[in-house]
N, C-alpha and C positions, 0 to 999 in steps of 0.2 A: 869641680862642678857639683852643684847641689843635687840632692836626690830628686827634687822635683823636675829639674831640667833633664836629668838622665832618663827618667821614666817617660817624659814627653818625647824625647828624641827616639827612643826605642819603639814607641808606639807608632810614630810616623814612618819609620823605616819598614816596619812590618806591613803597613797599609799600602805603601808604594812599591812593594816587591812584586816581581812577576808571578804569574800563575803557577809555573812549575815549582817555585820555592815554597808555595803554600802546602799545608798538610792536606793530603788527600784523604777522603773518607774511606773507611774500611768497607770493602764490598761485602754484601750480605751473603751468607752461606747458601749453597744450593739445597733445596729440599731433599730429604732422604726418601728413597723409594718406599712404597707401602710394604713390600716384601721384607724390608729390614726391620720392621717394627717388632719388638719383642715385649712380652709382658714384664712389667717392672713391679717389684714387690717392695713396699715401703713399710717399715716397722714403726708403728705409731702407738705408743702406750700399750705395748704387748698385744696389739691387734694387727694382723696382717691385712693390708689393704691392697687388693689386686687391681691395678689400673687397667682400663679397657684398652684394647688394641685397635678398635674401630674408630673412625673419626666421629666427632661429636655430632656433626650434621647428619650422618647416617643413623646414629642412635635416635636422634630426635624424629627421624622419619618413620622408624619402625616401632617406636614405643606406642603401646596401646593400653597402658595402665595409668592409674592416677599418679600425678607427681606429688611426692611427699614433701617437697620443698615449697612449691608454689601453691599447693592446695587445689589446683585446677582438676576438674574431673577428667578421667581418662577416656570416657566415652564421648568423643567429639562428634561421632557420626553414629547412625543406626548400625552400621557394620561393626564398629568398635563395641557398641553396647551389646550386640549379640555375641561377640567373641568373649567379652568379659563375663556375661551371664553364663555362657557355656563353661568357662573355666571355673567359675565359682561353684556351679552345680557339680562339676567333676571333682573339685576339691572336697566339697561336702560329702559326696558319695564315698570318696576315698577315706575320709575321716570316719564315716559310719562303718565302713568295712573294717577299719583298724580296731574300732571299739568292739565289733562283733568277734573279730579274730582273737582279741585278747593279746597274748604275748607273741603269737606266731605271725609276725608281719615284717620280717627282715627283708631288706631290699633284694638280696641275692636269691630269696625263695620265690619271688614273684616275677622275675625277669622273663620267664617263659610263658606267662599268662597275661600278657597285655600291660605290663608295667604296674605302676602304683595306681591302679584304678579299682573300682568296686568289684568288677568281675575278676580282675587279676588276683586280688587278695582273697576274696571268698572262694574262688575256684581252687587256689592252691591249698588253702586250709581244708576245704571239703574233701580234696583228694587224700589228705593225710588222715582223715577219720577212718578207722577200721571199718571195712564193708559190713561185717556181720553186726557190729554195734549200730551202725546207721540203719540197716534193714530192720533189725529187731526193735530199735527205738521208735522208728516211724510206724512200724506195724502195730506197736502197742497203742498208738494213738487212733487206730481205725475204730475200735469200739467207742472211743470218746466222740469221734466225728459222727458215728451212727447215732449215739445218744443225743447229740445236739440236733441232728436232723429230725429225729423222732419227736423231740420236744417242740420244734417249730411246727411240724405237721399237726401234732395233737393240740397245740395252742390255737391253730386256725380252726380245727374241728370243734374245739370247745367253744370258741367264739360263735361259730355257726349254730351249734346246738343250743347255746344259751339264748340266742336271739330267736329261736323257734323255727329257723329255716330248715333244719334237718329233722325230719319227723322220725326217722328210723333210729336215731342215736339220742339216748336220754342225756340231758345235761349233766346229771349227777355222775353217770358213767364216764362221760367225756372228761369232766374235771378230775375224777379219780385217776384215770389213765394218765392225764397230764401231770398230776402230782407224783405219780410213781415214776414217770420218765425223768422228772427233775431230781427226785431223790436218787435215782440210779446214776445220773450224771454227777451229782455231788459226791456219792460214795466212790465212784471210779476216780474222780479227781483227788479225793483224799488218799487213795491208794497210790496214785502217781506221785503226789507230793511226798508221802512217806518214803517211797522208793528212791526218789532223787536225793532226799536228805540222807538216806542210808549210804549213798555212794561216798559221802565225805567220811563216814566211819570206816568204809573200806580203804580209802586212801590213808587214813591214820593208822589202821592196823597193818597195812603194807609198808608204812613208813615212807610213802612217796614224798620226796622233797624233805625228808626228815620228820621226826615226831614233833607235832605242833601242840599236843596236849589238849587242854580244855577249849582252846580257841576253835580248833577245827571240829571237835566233838559238839560244841555248842551250835556251830553253823549247821551241822547235820541234825541236831535235835530240834531246833526251832520250827522247821517246816512240819515235822511230825506232830508237834503240839498243836499247831494251827490246823492241820488236816483233821485230826480226830476231834478237835473242839468244834469245827464247822459242821460235823455230823449232827450235833444237837441243835442247830439253828434251822430256821425256815429255809427252804431251798433257794429262794431268790437272794436272801442275805448271805447264805453260805457261798453261792457262786461269786458274789462280789468279794468276799474275804479271800476266797481261793485265787481269784485273779490277782489281787495284790500280793498274795503269797508267792505265786509263780513268778511274778515280775521281780520281787525282791530277792528270791532265790537265784534267779539268773544273774542279777547284779552281783550277788555275793560270789557266785561261781566264776564270774568274769574276773573279779578282783583276786580270787584265790589262784586262778590260772595265771594271771600276770605275776603273782608272787611266787610261782613255781610250786604250788601245792597240788597241782593237777596237771595232766598232760596238756600240751600246747593246743591241741585240737578240741579240748573239752569245752571251752567257752562257746565256740561256734556250734558244736553239737548240741549244747543246751539251748542255744538260741533258736534252733529249728524247732525243738520240742516246745519251747515257750510260745513261739509264734503260733504253732498249731493249736495248743490248748487255749491261749488267750483269744484267738479268733473264734473258736467254738463257744467260749463263755460269753463273749460280747454278742454273738448271734443269738444265743438262747435268751439272754436278758432283753435284747432289743425286740425279738419276735414275741416273747411272752408279754412284755409290757405293752406292745402295740396292739396285739390281738386280745389277749386275756379273755375272760377272767381266769385267775389262777387259784381258784378255791380258797380265796381269802389271803393268798400269799403274794399277790402282785403289788408292784409299786404303784401302778395306776389302777386302783380298784374301781370297778363299775358299780354304780348305785343300783340297789335292788329294784327301786321303783322304775328306773329307766328300763331295766331288763324285763320286768313284768309288763310294762306298757308295750314294749316291742313284741313280746310273745303274744300279747292279747291281740295285736294287730295282725300278726302273721298266722296265728292259730285261733281264730275266733270260735270254732266249734267247741274247743275244750273249755271255753270260758262262758258258755251259754249265749253266745252271740250268733244270730242267724241273719245274714244280710238279705234284705228284700224290701218290697214297697210298704209292708205293714210293720208298724213299730208300736211297742208297748212302753208307755211312759207313766210315771206316777201321776195320779189324779190330784186335783187341787184339794185344799183344806175343806172347802165348803161342799165337796162332792160326797155322795153317799157310797162311793166305791174307792178302792185303793189304787187300781190300775185302769188306765184308759188306753184302749187299742184303737189306733187310727191309721189312716192311709197317709203316709208322709208326702206322697206326690200331690195330694189335694190340699194339704194344709200349708 
C-alpha cells in the first residue's frame, strides 16, 4: 500500500470514530483562593522585583498617582488632585526638615514624633539640643530684636520729622538717632558673626570628629573677617553683607554637621539663630528704605527739594508764609515799587 493511501485511510477512520474515542480536552484548573497568594521574588539582573499580591483590578481602582508608563495624569478628579497636592506639600516639608536637621534624621529617631514629617523631624532634633545652649543662644538674640525694632520706630519718626509734621522733634536729631540705631545693629551683628565663627575653632581644638586642620579653621575665620570689615561700611550696606554672611555660615555649618565635624543637633540650632537674625535684618532694611530718609545712607534717598517743599507746606510760619486774604507779590517791571500788596479775594 502506498504512503498516500495509508495516510488517507487513517484520516477517514479518525473522522468516523465515535465521540468517546476522541481526545477529550484537559479541564481548566480551579482558581486558587486569595489567601494562598504569596509574594514571589524574581531575581532579574541583580535587582529583586517583588510582585504584588493584590489583583491588578484592585490596584487600578486605588491608584491615585500618575502612571509612569502611559504618561496619564494621576489627578483624574478634584479629590485626587487635592490628595496629590497634600502629599507633595508633605514631602517638600519633610525634605526641608531633613535639610535643616542635617545628619540627625534617621528613621528610628522620629517614629515617636509623627513619622517622617516636618514636625516629626524638627521636634526630635530640637529635643536633642541641650536646653542651656538653646536658652542662652536665643536670649542672645533679644538685644538684636530690640535693635531692629528701635530702628523701625526711629525710621518712622525720622520720616515724620523730615516732612515737618513733628514740631517737637528736630529732623537732624531724628536722623542722628536713626543712624546710631543702625550702627548699633551692625556692631552687634558683627559680634554674633565672630562668635559663631569661633565655635568652629572650638570644635577643632577639642578634636571633635578628628583634627581637620586649616579647612575647619578657615570656616571659622571667614565670618570674622566679614564681620569686622562690615564695621567700616555704611549701615545699610553693612546689613546686606551681614545677611549674606549669616546665610552662608549656616550653609557651611549644615555641611560640617553632615560630615561629622559638629554635633548632630548643631545644624538645626544654627538654623534657629539664622532665621532670627535674618528676619531682623530684612525688617530693618525694608522699614528704613520705605520710610527713610536715613541721613544719606538709604537705598531710596529722598530728594532735598521734595522734603523742603513738604516742610514749607506743613510749617509755613518758619518760611515767612502767612495764610490770609492779603497777599504780597512782586510788582511789574514798569511799576515804581518792588512789591504790590493786594486782596486775593478781589483779584
